[in-house]
NUPAVO-722256 format. One record per residue (C-alpha): residue number from 1; residue in one letter; x, y, z. Coordinates in nm, 3 decimals, m for minus. Last residue first. Example, Ala and Ser with C-alpha at 12.3 -4.5 7.8 and 13.67 -1.06 7.14 Angstrom:
@k->2	r->S	xx->1.367	yy->m0.106	zz->0.714 .
@k->1	r->A	xx->1.230	yy->m0.450	zz->0.780 .
//
This chain:
@k->402	r->R	xx->m6.317	yy->0.980	zz->12.746 .
@k->401	r->Q	xx->m6.574	yy->1.252	zz->12.675 .
@k->400	r->Y	xx->m6.645	yy->1.315	zz->13.042 .
@k->399	r->Y	xx->m6.283	yy->1.333	zz->13.154 .
@k->398	r->S	xx->m6.127	yy->1.527	zz->12.866 .
@k->397	r->Q	xx->m6.421	yy->1.766	zz->12.843 .
@k->396	r->L	xx->m6.409	yy->1.838	zz->13.216 .
@k->395	r->R	xx->m6.035	yy->1.900	zz->13.202 .
@k->394	r->R	xx->m6.060	yy->2.128	zz->12.899 .
@k->393	r->C	xx->m6.349	yy->2.316	zz->13.061 .
@k->392	r->A	xx->m6.144	yy->2.372	zz->13.377 .
@k->391	r->E	xx->m5.862	yy->2.511	zz->13.163 .
@k->390	r->E	xx->m6.100	yy->2.752	zz->12.990 .
@k->389	r->V	xx->m6.239	yy->2.862	zz->13.327 .
@k->388	r->T	xx->m5.882	yy->2.911	zz->13.453 .
@k->387	r->A	xx->m5.790	yy->3.129	zz->13.155 .
@k->386	r->R	xx->m6.111	yy->3.333	zz->13.177 .
@k->385	r->H	xx->m6.064	yy->3.415	zz->13.545 .
@k->384	r->G	xx->m6.353	yy->3.287	zz->13.754 .
@k->383	r->F	xx->m6.717	yy->3.341	zz->13.846 .
@k->382	r->A	xx->m6.906	yy->3.117	zz->13.605 .
@k->381	r->S	xx->m7.031	yy->2.891	zz->13.885 .
@k->380	r->F	xx->m7.121	yy->2.528	zz->13.819 .
@k->379	r->R	xx->m7.403	yy->2.378	zz->14.022 .
@k->378	r->I	xx->m7.423	yy->1.999	zz->14.031 .
@k->377	r->F	xx->m7.744	yy->1.798	zz->14.023 .
@k->376	r->S	xx->m7.839	yy->1.447	zz->14.137 .
@k->375	r->E	xx->m8.010	yy->1.583	zz->14.450 .
@k->374	r->G	xx->m8.117	yy->1.945	zz->14.413 .
@k->373	r->A	xx->m8.484	yy->1.868	zz->14.467 .
@k->372	r->P	xx->m8.411	yy->1.798	zz->14.836 .
@k->371	r->G	xx->m8.257	yy->2.142	zz->14.898 .
@k->370	r->F	xx->m7.964	yy->2.363	zz->14.803 .
@k->369	r->G	xx->m7.691	yy->2.139	zz->14.946 .
@k->368	r->S	xx->m7.833	yy->1.854	zz->14.738 .
@k->367	r->G	xx->m7.704	yy->2.034	zz->14.429 .
@k->366	r->P	xx->m7.339	yy->1.964	zz->14.504 .
@k->365	r->T	xx->m7.125	yy->2.273	zz->14.434 .
@k->364	r->T	xx->m6.817	yy->2.253	zz->14.209 .
@k->363	r->V	xx->m6.441	yy->2.236	zz->14.272 .
@k->362	r->V	xx->m6.227	yy->2.125	zz->13.979 .
@k->361	r->S	xx->m5.921	yy->1.900	zz->14.022 .
@k->360	r->C	xx->m6.047	yy->1.709	zz->13.715 .
@k->359	r->H	xx->m6.044	yy->1.346	zz->13.829 .
@k->358	r->E	xx->m6.071	yy->1.377	zz->14.206 .
@k->357	r->L	xx->m6.265	yy->1.704	zz->14.221 .
@k->356	r->I	xx->m6.507	yy->1.595	zz->13.950 .
@k->355	r->E	xx->m6.561	yy->1.259	zz->14.119 .
@k->354	r->A	xx->m6.597	yy->1.413	zz->14.466 .
@k->353	r->F	xx->m6.870	yy->1.653	zz->14.346 .
@k->352	r->V	xx->m7.038	yy->1.362	zz->14.165 .
@k->351	r->E	xx->m7.047	yy->1.164	zz->14.491 .
@k->350	r->W	xx->m7.168	yy->1.473	zz->14.679 .
@k->349	r->S	xx->m7.458	yy->1.499	zz->14.435 .
@k->348	r->D	xx->m7.558	yy->1.132	zz->14.459 .
@k->347	r->R	xx->m7.627	yy->1.003	zz->14.109 .
@k->346	r->G	xx->m7.959	yy->0.887	zz->13.966 .
@k->345	r->P	xx->m7.953	yy->1.141	zz->13.686 .
@k->344	r->F	xx->m7.643	yy->1.364	zz->13.668 .
@k->343	r->S	xx->m7.799	yy->1.697	zz->13.571 .
@k->342	r->A	xx->m7.609	yy->2.025	zz->13.544 .
@k->341	r->W	xx->m7.733	yy->2.360	zz->13.674 .
@k->340	r->I	xx->m7.520	yy->2.640	zz->13.525 .
@k->339	r->Y	xx->m7.487	yy->2.964	zz->13.719 .
@k->338	r->P	xx->m7.390	yy->3.313	zz->13.600 .
@k->337	r->S	xx->m7.749	yy->3.387	zz->13.490 .
@k->336	r->N	xx->m7.935	yy->3.501	zz->13.180 .
@k->335	r->D	xx->m7.765	yy->3.243	zz->12.954 .
@k->334	r->G	xx->m7.582	yy->3.020	zz->13.203 .
@k->333	r->G	xx->m7.891	yy->2.836	zz->13.315 .
@k->332	r->V	xx->m7.994	yy->2.481	zz->13.226 .
@k->331	r->C	xx->m7.802	yy->2.155	zz->13.193 .
@k->330	r->A	xx->m7.801	yy->1.812	zz->13.030 .
@k->329	r->I	xx->m7.460	yy->1.641	zz->13.025 .
@k->328	r->G	xx->m7.380	yy->1.488	zz->12.687 .
@k->327	r->A	xx->m7.014	yy->1.592	zz->12.686 .
@k->326	r->H	xx->m7.092	yy->1.856	zz->12.424 .
@k->325	r->Q	xx->m7.360	yy->1.987	zz->12.663 .
@k->324	r->L	xx->m7.111	yy->2.014	zz->12.947 .
@k->323	r->T	xx->m6.857	yy->2.204	zz->12.740 .
@k->322	r->E	xx->m7.126	yy->2.432	zz->12.596 .
@k->321	r->R	xx->m7.252	yy->2.520	zz->12.944 .
@k->320	r->I	xx->m6.903	yy->2.590	zz->13.075 .
@k->319	r->L	xx->m6.808	yy->2.814	zz->12.782 .
@k->318	r->A	xx->m7.144	yy->2.996	zz->12.795 .
@k->317	r->A	xx->m7.098	yy->3.062	zz->13.166 .
@k->316	r->N	xx->m6.755	yy->3.216	zz->13.107 .
@k->315	r->Q	xx->m6.914	yy->3.445	zz->12.846 .
@k->314	r->L	xx->m7.179	yy->3.531	zz->13.107 .
@k->313	r->Y	xx->m6.897	yy->3.621	zz->13.348 .
@k->312	r->Y	xx->m6.749	yy->3.868	zz->13.100 .
@k->311	r->D	xx->m7.091	yy->4.012	zz->13.011 .
@k->310	r->S	xx->m7.150	yy->4.075	zz->13.384 .
@k->309	r->L	xx->m6.828	yy->4.277	zz->13.396 .
@k->308	r->A	xx->m6.906	yy->4.473	zz->13.080 .
@k->307	r->R	xx->m7.259	yy->4.559	zz->13.195 .
@k->306	r->I	xx->m7.134	yy->4.667	zz->13.536 .
@k->305	r->E	xx->m6.869	yy->4.879	zz->13.364 .
@k->304	r->A	xx->m7.133	yy->5.051	zz->13.150 .
@k->303	r->L	xx->m7.335	yy->5.115	zz->13.466 .
@k->302	r->G	xx->m7.027	yy->5.274	zz->13.621 .
@k->301	r->E	xx->m6.972	yy->5.508	zz->13.328 .
@k->300	r->P	xx->m7.340	yy->5.613	zz->13.331 .
@k->299	r->E	xx->m7.336	yy->5.674	zz->13.710 .
@k->298	r->L	xx->m7.482	yy->5.393	zz->13.920 .
@k->297	r->A	xx->m7.145	yy->5.233	zz->13.998 .
@k->296	r->A	xx->m7.010	yy->5.569	zz->14.113 .
@k->295	r->L	xx->m7.287	yy->5.597	zz->14.374 .
@k->294	r->G	xx->m7.215	yy->5.241	zz->14.485 .
@k->293	r->G	xx->m6.847	yy->5.323	zz->14.527 .
@k->292	r->A	xx->m6.940	yy->5.612	zz->14.754 .
@k->291	r->Q	xx->m7.165	yy->5.368	zz->14.939 .
@k->290	r->A	xx->m6.871	yy->5.133	zz->14.994 .
@k->289	r->I	xx->m6.670	yy->5.419	zz->15.144 .
@k->288	r->N	xx->m6.961	yy->5.514	zz->15.370 .
@k->287	r->S	xx->m6.960	yy->5.156	zz->15.499 .
@k->286	r->A	xx->m7.312	yy->5.020	zz->15.535 .
@k->285	r->G	xx->m7.535	yy->5.130	zz->15.818 .
@k->284	r->N	xx->m7.535	yy->5.116	zz->16.196 .
@k->283	r->F	xx->m7.730	yy->4.792	zz->16.227 .
@k->282	r->I	xx->m7.907	yy->4.634	zz->16.524 .
@k->281	r->T	xx->m8.151	yy->4.902	zz->16.641 .
@k->280	r->A	xx->m8.159	yy->5.157	zz->16.358 .
@k->279	r->A	xx->m8.203	yy->4.894	zz->16.089 .
@k->278	r->V	xx->m8.467	yy->4.712	zz->16.295 .
@k->277	r->R	xx->m8.655	yy->5.038	zz->16.351 .
@k->276	r->E	xx->m8.653	yy->5.120	zz->15.979 .
@k->275	r->W	xx->m8.776	yy->4.766	zz->15.913 .
@k->274	r->D	xx->m9.061	yy->4.828	zz->16.158 .
@k->273	r->S	xx->m9.162	yy->5.149	zz->15.986 .
@k->272	r->N	xx->m9.160	yy->4.984	zz->15.643 .
@k->271	r->I	xx->m9.368	yy->4.693	zz->15.770 .
@k->270	r->S	xx->m9.639	yy->4.943	zz->15.871 .
@k->269	r->G	xx->m9.915	yy->4.816	zz->16.098 .
@k->268	r->G	xx->m10.253	yy->4.734	zz->15.945 .
@k->267	r->D	xx->m10.332	yy->4.451	zz->16.187 .
@k->266	r->A	xx->m10.252	yy->4.185	zz->15.923 .
@k->265	r->Y	xx->m9.915	yy->4.350	zz->15.862 .
@k->264	r->H	xx->m9.871	yy->4.618	zz->15.601 .
@k->263	r->L	xx->m9.674	yy->4.684	zz->15.281 .
@k->262	r->A	xx->m9.788	yy->4.993	zz->15.088 .
@k->261	r->H	xx->m9.499	yy->5.198	zz->15.228 .
@k->260	r->P	xx->m9.274	yy->4.988	zz->15.006 .
@k->259	r->V	xx->m8.972	yy->4.805	zz->15.155 .
@k->258	r->V	xx->m8.692	yy->4.803	zz->14.897 .
@k->257	r->T	xx->m8.379	yy->4.637	zz->15.034 .
@k->256	r->W	xx->m8.025	yy->4.736	zz->14.949 .
@k->255	r->G	xx->m7.675	yy->4.603	zz->14.901 .
@k->254	r->L	xx->m7.312	yy->4.679	zz->14.972 .
@k->253	r->R	xx->m7.026	yy->4.462	zz->15.094 .
@k->252	r->V	xx->m6.675	yy->4.549	zz->14.965 .
@k->251	r->G	xx->m6.572	yy->4.183	zz->14.960 .
@k->250	r->T	xx->m6.849	yy->4.061	zz->14.729 .
@k->249	r->F	xx->m6.853	yy->4.407	zz->14.564 .
@k->248	r->G	xx->m6.778	yy->4.292	zz->14.208 .
@k->247	r->A	xx->m7.012	yy->4.549	zz->14.049 .
@k->246	r->S	xx->m7.295	yy->4.314	zz->13.946 .
@k->245	r->K	xx->m7.235	yy->4.012	zz->14.172 .
@k->244	r->S	xx->m7.186	yy->4.202	zz->14.497 .
@k->243	r->F	xx->m7.377	yy->4.526	zz->14.424 .
@k->242	r->S	xx->m7.684	yy->4.379	zz->14.591 .
@k->241	r->N	xx->m8.057	yy->4.333	zz->14.578 .
@k->240	r->V	xx->m8.344	yy->4.263	zz->14.815 .
@k->239	r->E	xx->m8.707	yy->4.319	zz->14.722 .
@k->238	r->L	xx->m9.029	yy->4.357	zz->14.918 .
@k->237	r->A	xx->m9.359	yy->4.213	zz->14.811 .
@k->236	r->C	xx->m9.735	yy->4.214	zz->14.879 .
@k->235	r->D	xx->m9.845	yy->4.578	zz->14.853 .
@k->234	r->A	xx->m9.587	yy->4.683	zz->14.593 .
@k->233	r->S	xx->m9.656	yy->4.379	zz->14.373 .
@k->232	r->G	xx->m9.989	yy->4.493	zz->14.226 .
@k->231	r->E	xx->m9.862	yy->4.533	zz->13.871 .
@k->230	r->I	xx->m9.543	yy->4.340	zz->13.803 .
@k->229	r->A	xx->m9.229	yy->4.539	zz->13.716 .
@k->228	r->F	xx->m9.194	yy->4.567	zz->14.093 .
@k->227	r->I	xx->m9.070	yy->4.209	zz->14.103 .
@k->226	r->T	xx->m8.750	yy->4.333	zz->13.943 .
@k->225	r->Q	xx->m8.542	yy->4.237	zz->13.639 .
@k->224	r->P	xx->m8.842	yy->4.122	zz->13.435 .
@k->223	r->L	xx->m8.769	yy->3.888	zz->13.141 .
@k->222	r->T	xx->m8.883	yy->4.014	zz->12.798 .
@k->221	r->P	xx->m8.556	yy->4.202	zz->12.744 .
@k->220	r->D	xx->m8.354	yy->3.876	zz->12.747 .
@k->219	r->R	xx->m8.012	yy->3.979	zz->12.878 .
@k->218	r->I	xx->m8.061	yy->3.913	zz->13.248 .
@k->217	r->Y	xx->m7.726	yy->3.913	zz->13.423 .
@k->216	r->A	xx->m7.783	yy->4.239	zz->13.616 .
@k->215	r->A	xx->m8.082	yy->4.075	zz->13.787 .
@k->214	r->Y	xx->m7.854	yy->3.841	zz->13.982 .
@k->213	r->A	xx->m7.925	yy->3.974	zz->14.334 .
@k->212	r->A	xx->m8.298	yy->4.002	zz->14.264 .
@k->211	r->D	xx->m8.420	yy->3.819	zz->14.575 .
@k->210	r->F	xx->m8.795	yy->3.870	zz->14.617 .
@k->209	r->I	xx->m8.934	yy->3.838	zz->14.968 .
@k->208	r->L	xx->m9.305	yy->3.780	zz->14.905 .
@k->207	r->L	xx->m9.559	yy->3.833	zz->15.181 .
@k->206	r->S	xx->m9.866	yy->3.610	zz->15.202 .
@k->205	r->G	xx->m10.239	yy->3.680	zz->15.227 .
@k->204	r->T	xx->m10.305	yy->3.360	zz->15.032 .
@k->203	r->E	xx->m10.480	yy->3.519	zz->14.734 .
@k->202	r->H	xx->m10.248	yy->3.821	zz->14.730 .
@k->201	r->A	xx->m9.931	yy->3.610	zz->14.734 .
@k->200	r->A	xx->m10.079	yy->3.382	zz->14.467 .
@k->199	r->A	xx->m10.153	yy->3.682	zz->14.243 .
@k->198	r->V	xx->m9.794	yy->3.802	zz->14.284 .
@k->197	r->L	xx->m9.667	yy->3.457	zz->14.184 .
@k->196	r->R	xx->m9.904	yy->3.437	zz->13.888 .
@k->195	r->E	xx->m9.779	yy->3.774	zz->13.762 .
@k->194	r->L	xx->m9.424	yy->3.646	zz->13.816 .
@k->193	r->Q	xx->m9.497	yy->3.349	zz->13.590 .
@k->192	r->E	xx->m9.646	yy->3.571	zz->13.319 .
@k->191	r->R	xx->m9.345	yy->3.802	zz->13.331 .
@k->190	r->T	xx->m9.110	yy->3.506	zz->13.293 .
@k->189	r->A	xx->m8.907	yy->3.360	zz->13.579 .
@k->188	r->V	xx->m8.535	yy->3.309	zz->13.522 .
@k->187	r->A	xx->m8.365	yy->2.973	zz->13.573 .
@k->186	r->G	xx->m7.998	yy->2.975	zz->13.677 .
@k->185	r->T	xx->m8.059	yy->2.665	zz->13.889 .
@k->184	r->P	xx->m7.867	yy->2.769	zz->14.203 .
@k->183	r->N	xx->m7.951	yy->3.055	zz->14.258 .
@k->182	r->N	xx->m8.246	yy->3.167	zz->14.054 .
@k->181	r->P	xx->m8.252	yy->3.464	zz->13.826 .
@k->180	r->S	xx->m8.491	yy->3.515	zz->13.996 .
@k->179	r->C	xx->m8.508	yy->3.426	zz->14.367 .
@k->178	r->F	xx->m8.829	yy->3.368	zz->14.564 .
@k->177	r->Y	xx->m8.874	yy->3.348	zz->14.939 .
@k->176	r->I	xx->m9.239	yy->3.334	zz->15.046 .
@k->175	r->L	xx->m9.344	yy->3.424	zz->15.401 .
@k->174	r->A	xx->m9.684	yy->3.270	zz->15.458 .
@k->173	r->N	xx->m10.027	yy->3.397	zz->15.556 .
@k->172	r->R	xx->m10.209	yy->3.105	zz->15.394 .
@k->171	r->P	xx->m10.018	yy->2.803	zz->15.267 .
@k->170	r->I	xx->m9.844	yy->2.798	zz->14.927 .
@k->169	r->Q	xx->m9.894	yy->2.457	zz->14.762 .
@k->168	r->A	xx->m10.114	yy->2.601	zz->14.485 .
@k->167	r->L	xx->m9.806	yy->2.785	zz->14.361 .
@k->166	r->D	xx->m9.676	yy->2.476	zz->14.181 .
@k->165	r->P	xx->m9.317	yy->2.576	zz->14.112 .
@k->164	r->F	xx->m9.125	yy->2.727	zz->13.820 .
@k->163	r->Y	xx->m8.816	yy->2.530	zz->13.714 .
@k->162	r->A	xx->m8.965	yy->2.431	zz->13.378 .
@k->161	r->N	xx->m9.226	yy->2.221	zz->13.565 .
@k->160	r->D	xx->m9.080	yy->1.882	zz->13.465 .
@k->159	r->K	xx->m8.722	yy->2.015	zz->13.465 .
@k->158	r->T	xx->m8.758	yy->2.084	zz->13.833 .
@k->157	r->C	xx->m8.853	yy->2.355	zz->14.079 .
@k->156	r->A	xx->m9.009	yy->2.184	zz->14.382 .
@k->155	r->L	xx->m9.183	yy->2.422	zz->14.621 .
@k->154	r->Y	xx->m9.056	yy->2.332	zz->14.969 .
@k->153	r->T	xx->m9.292	yy->2.432	zz->15.249 .
@k->152	r->I	xx->m9.099	yy->2.491	zz->15.570 .
@k->151	r->G	xx->m9.242	yy->2.415	zz->15.914 .
@k->150	r->H	xx->m9.036	yy->2.101	zz->15.976 .
@k->149	r->Y	xx->m8.710	yy->2.118	zz->15.784 .
@k->148	r->G	xx->m8.655	yy->1.904	zz->15.477 .
@k->147	r->S	xx->m8.602	yy->1.552	zz->15.345 .
@k->146	r->G	xx->m8.507	yy->1.367	zz->15.663 .
@k->145	r->Q	xx->m8.714	yy->1.569	zz->15.909 .
@k->144	r->W	xx->m8.462	yy->1.837	zz->16.003 .
@k->143	r->S	xx->m8.571	yy->2.027	zz->16.311 .
@k->142	r->G	xx->m8.802	yy->2.323	zz->16.333 .
@k->141	r->A	xx->m8.872	yy->2.629	zz->16.124 .
@k->140	r->A	xx->m8.980	yy->2.979	zz->16.230 .
@k->139	r->G	xx->m8.732	yy->2.962	zz->16.519 .
@k->138	r->I	xx->m8.519	yy->3.257	zz->16.413 .
@k->137	r->L	xx->m8.227	yy->3.025	zz->16.341 .
@k->136	r->V	xx->m8.441	yy->2.782	zz->16.140 .
@k->135	r->S	xx->m8.575	yy->3.057	zz->15.917 .
@k->134	r->G	xx->m8.225	yy->3.190	zz->15.860 .
@k->133	r->D	xx->m8.112	yy->2.840	zz->15.764 .
@k->132	r->V	xx->m8.389	yy->2.805	zz->15.508 .
@k->131	r->Y	xx->m8.353	yy->3.135	zz->15.328 .
@k->130	r->V	xx->m7.975	yy->3.124	zz->15.387 .
@k->129	r->P	xx->m7.940	yy->2.802	zz->15.183 .
@k->128	r->Y	xx->m8.009	yy->2.957	zz->14.838 .
@k->127	r->S	xx->m8.283	yy->2.749	zz->14.678 .
@k->126	r->P	xx->m8.363	yy->2.408	zz->14.531 .
@k->125	r->D	xx->m8.652	yy->2.389	zz->14.605 .
@k->124	r->Q	xx->m8.814	yy->2.728	zz->14.609 .
@k->123	r->V	xx->m8.893	yy->2.840	zz->14.959 .
@k->122	r->V	xx->m9.207	yy->2.886	zz->15.170 .
@k->121	r->V	xx->m9.205	yy->2.974	zz->15.539 .
@k->120	r->P	xx->m9.507	yy->2.956	zz->15.769 .
@k->119	r->V	xx->m9.499	yy->3.242	zz->16.023 .
@k->118	r->G	xx->m9.507	yy->3.180	zz->16.397 .
@k->117	r->T	xx->m9.144	yy->3.229	zz->16.493 .
@k->116	r->G	xx->m9.077	yy->3.593	zz->16.427 .
@k->115	r->F	xx->m9.209	yy->3.811	zz->16.145 .
@k->114	r->L	xx->m8.997	yy->4.125	zz->16.139 .
@k->113	r->L	xx->m8.688	yy->3.951	zz->16.277 .
@k->112	r->Q	xx->m8.697	yy->3.728	zz->15.969 .
@k->111	r->L	xx->m8.573	yy->4.025	zz->15.768 .
@k->110	r->R	xx->m8.232	yy->4.014	zz->15.938 .
@k->109	r->G	xx->m8.106	yy->3.704	zz->15.756 .
@k->108	r->I	xx->m8.228	yy->3.825	zz->15.417 .
@k->107	r->D	xx->m8.067	yy->4.161	zz->15.491 .
@k->106	r->C	xx->m7.726	yy->4.002	zz->15.550 .
@k->105	r->K	xx->m7.752	yy->3.794	zz->15.234 .
@k->104	r->A	xx->m7.845	yy->4.101	zz->15.030 .
@k->103	r->G	xx->m7.535	yy->4.294	zz->15.132 .
@k->102	r->D	xx->m7.397	yy->4.546	zz->15.381 .
@k->101	r->S	xx->m7.718	yy->4.745	zz->15.376 .
@k->100	r->I	xx->m7.889	yy->5.045	zz->15.219 .
@k->99	r->F	xx->m8.262	yy->5.085	zz->15.285 .
@k->98	r->I	xx->m8.499	yy->5.203	zz->15.014 .
@k->97	r->E	xx->m8.858	yy->5.307	zz->15.103 .
@k->96	r->D	xx->m8.746	yy->5.633	zz->15.267 .
@k->95	r->A	xx->m8.573	yy->5.734	zz->14.943 .
@k->94	r->G	xx->m8.909	yy->5.734	zz->14.771 .
@k->93	r->F	xx->m9.007	yy->5.456	zz->14.536 .
@k->92	r->L	xx->m9.128	yy->5.453	zz->14.175 .
@k->91	r->G	xx->m8.834	yy->5.661	zz->14.049 .
@k->90	r->D	xx->m8.792	yy->5.439	zz->13.742 .
@k->89	r->Y	xx->m8.722	yy->5.141	zz->13.970 .
@k->88	r->Y	xx->m8.362	yy->5.040	zz->13.894 .
@k->87	r->V	xx->m8.186	yy->5.364	zz->13.798 .
@k->86	r->A	xx->m8.407	yy->5.627	zz->13.962 .
@k->85	r->S	xx->m8.478	yy->5.436	zz->14.283 .
@k->84	r->I	xx->m8.114	yy->5.334	zz->14.319 .
@k->83	r->R	xx->m8.012	yy->5.698	zz->14.261 .
@k->82	r->E	xx->m8.241	yy->5.826	zz->14.535 .
@k->81	r->R	xx->m8.109	yy->5.571	zz->14.782 .
@k->80	r->L	xx->m7.752	yy->5.659	zz->14.691 .
@k->79	r->A	xx->m7.807	yy->6.034	zz->14.731 .
@k->78	r->L	xx->m7.977	yy->5.985	zz->15.069 .
@k->77	r->L	xx->m7.684	yy->5.789	zz->15.206 .
@k->76	r->G	xx->m7.794	yy->5.474	zz->15.386 .
@k->75	r->E	xx->m8.070	yy->5.371	zz->15.628 .
@k->74	r->D	xx->m7.847	yy->5.374	zz->15.936 .
@k->73	r->S	xx->m7.609	yy->5.650	zz->15.831 .
@k->72	r->Y	xx->m7.347	yy->5.679	zz->16.102 .
@k->71	r->G	xx->m7.049	yy->5.907	zz->16.046 .
@k->70	r->S	xx->m6.945	yy->6.141	zz->15.767 .
@k->69	r->Y	xx->m6.622	yy->6.324	zz->15.682 .
@k->68	r->G	xx->m6.607	yy->6.514	zz->15.355 .
@k->67	r->E	xx->m6.613	yy->6.872	zz->15.485 .
@k->66	r->P	xx->m6.361	yy->6.808	zz->15.761 .
@k->65	r->T	xx->m6.131	yy->6.607	zz->15.531 .
@k->64	r->S	xx->m5.988	yy->6.257	zz->15.579 .
@k->63	r->L	xx->m6.325	yy->6.095	zz->15.505 .
@k->62	r->A	xx->m6.314	yy->6.241	zz->15.155 .
@k->61	r->A	xx->m6.014	yy->6.024	zz->15.067 .
@k->60	r->A	xx->m6.207	yy->5.704	zz->15.136 .
@k->59	r->G	xx->m6.498	yy->5.814	zz->14.918 .
@k->58	r->A	xx->m6.262	yy->5.924	zz->14.644 .
@k->57	r->V	xx->m6.096	yy->5.583	zz->14.645 .
@k->56	r->L	xx->m6.432	yy->5.402	zz->14.632 .
@k->55	r->G	xx->m6.555	yy->5.624	zz->14.350 .
@k->54	r->R	xx->m6.229	yy->5.575	zz->14.162 .
@k->53	r->N	xx->m6.291	yy->5.201	zz->14.193 .
@k->52	r->I	xx->m6.627	yy->5.237	zz->14.021 .
@k->51	r->H	xx->m6.468	yy->5.426	zz->13.733 .
@k->50	r->P	xx->m6.176	yy->5.183	zz->13.704 .
@k->49	r->L	xx->m6.338	yy->4.836	zz->13.722 .
@k->48	r->I	xx->m6.328	yy->4.627	zz->14.038 .
@k->47	r->P	xx->m6.086	yy->4.345	zz->13.971 .
@k->46	r->E	xx->m6.225	yy->4.011	zz->13.848 .
@k->45	r->T	xx->m6.285	yy->3.714	zz->14.079 .
@k->44	r->T	xx->m6.644	yy->3.717	zz->14.199 .
@k->43	r->N	xx->m6.744	yy->3.462	zz->14.462 .
@k->42	r->G	xx->m7.027	yy->3.226	zz->14.371 .
@k->41	r->V	xx->m6.871	yy->2.922	zz->14.539 .
@k->40	r->G	xx->m6.806	yy->2.628	zz->14.309 .
@k->39	r->L	xx->m6.621	yy->2.668	zz->13.982 .
@k->38	r->S	xx->m6.293	yy->2.653	zz->14.171 .
@k->37	r->I	xx->m5.976	yy->2.535	zz->14.001 .
@k->36	r->I	xx->m5.728	yy->2.316	zz->14.186 .
@k->35	r->E	xx->m5.376	yy->2.280	zz->14.049 .
@k->34	r->A	xx->m5.286	yy->1.945	zz->14.198 .
@k->33	r->Q	xx->m4.928	yy->1.904	zz->14.320 .
@k->32	r->P	xx->m5.025	yy->1.886	zz->14.689 .
@k->31	r->H	xx->m5.268	yy->1.596	zz->14.627 .
@k->30	r->L	xx->m5.360	yy->1.457	zz->14.970 .
@k->29	r->A	xx->m5.345	yy->1.797	zz->15.140 .
@k->28	r->A	xx->m5.526	yy->1.958	zz->14.847 .
@k->27	r->F	xx->m5.808	yy->1.700	zz->14.869 .
@k->26	r->E	xx->m5.853	yy->1.765	zz->15.240 .
@k->25	r->R	xx->m5.854	yy->2.140	zz->15.183 .
@k->24	r->R	xx->m6.118	yy->2.106	zz->14.910 .
@k->23	r->R	xx->m6.331	yy->1.893	zz->15.139 .
@k->22	r->R	xx->m6.319	yy->2.163	zz->15.407 .
@k->21	r->A	xx->m6.400	yy->2.439	zz->15.158 .
@k->20	r->I	xx->m6.705	yy->2.246	zz->15.036 .
@k->19	r->E	xx->m6.817	yy->2.205	zz->15.397 .
@k->18	r->P	xx->m6.767	yy->2.579	zz->15.456 .
@k->17	r->F	xx->m6.993	yy->2.634	zz->15.153 .
@k->16	r->L	xx->m7.283	yy->2.412	zz->15.255 .
@k->15	r->Y	xx->m7.326	yy->2.510	zz->15.621 .
@k->14	r->G	xx->m7.220	yy->2.216	zz->15.835 .
@k->13	r->A	xx->m7.438	yy->2.019	zz->16.072 .
@k->12	r->K	xx->m7.809	yy->2.045	zz->16.001 .
@k->11	r->L	xx->m7.959	yy->2.326	zz->16.203 .
@k->10	r->N	xx->m8.206	yy->2.230	zz->16.476 .
@k->9	r->A	xx->m7.944	yy->2.262	zz->16.751 .
@k->8	r->L	xx->m7.905	yy->2.628	zz->16.663 .
@k->7	r->S	xx->m8.279	yy->2.672	zz->16.717 .
@k->6	r->A	xx->m8.246	yy->2.543	zz->17.072 .
@k->5	r->N	xx->m8.029	yy->2.840	zz->17.170 .
@k->4	r->R	xx->m7.776	yy->2.672	zz->17.399 .
@k->3	r->K	xx->m7.832	yy->2.676	zz->17.770 .
@k->2	r->L	xx->m7.627	yy->2.899	zz->17.996 .
@k->1	r->M	xx->m7.403	yy->2.742	zz->18.258 .
//
């Protein structure tokens, strides 16, 4: 019989969100009358808005005509790549530096193929689990050592450092994952902080993978929405982004990665060329229907809908944050991000998760699932229907102000 990939054995049992789903099912089986509300997984809930949806419908209809039919498009439709550059990057990048994908998470997983097993990996702590788990799967990180995976440098992001890490801990020639607005803390890096991050990448000879999936939620005009707003970033950073949380495409699946021509390996080889090869080798491109919806989303009417949809979720976030604060629970996020990071000092995260589920019938996300520094925190997601968010807030208020 074939042997198992040893890297799979290094993964801790149970990816965070399936484990949450399992515990929710167990609770529902024991309490069949409970009306469970989820403020846990970051899955959008509101219908795709009319103009964007018309783009999806038109894209599907076009495929039934000889002139509208299209097949493979590994890197993505030229028109969509050009529009992404114009809308989000002021035309800074050519179409051949923008690669369309089936979502930011998928690209984050594939990107490790460029660097293999020998690269040191750096993540914010807490951080989105796929940065760590993808590194383990490719063999760049080893087994769990009790408080983290061997081979991964965890940069603590806590209240004490305003959720921006000590960059002096970055080793040389590392792969740095950085997310802003951050999932799960909701913290957003300032321009000055991102300038220091880019400087640290240059000083250590490292490559920065910048996750901007929640950039559409930034309302403070002083906060950068892309790493490429920082001078000198194009030769040390690439950026992943997505239509999932901005246009409601979590089920439609559409994202992109910007890989500048200025990015090179230590031997001078082109990272852009290798990423093009990866896309052509193991990926046949995002759905043409989804890309038609993406084009509509980046038209003026679609951008207005994106703004309205993200405003809706930010209003949900404000309700949750205010409820927690009135109950005396310290929290951050929820202003330029759809996530609220709530502190329960000295408590086990899964214990608090179980308490909120048991007494409020509300599903949350335990902070420890995002890394060692997430212990004693709970992430609340603002993705939900307004009425159910309001009901969840009433339950939380009733329990914690009792």
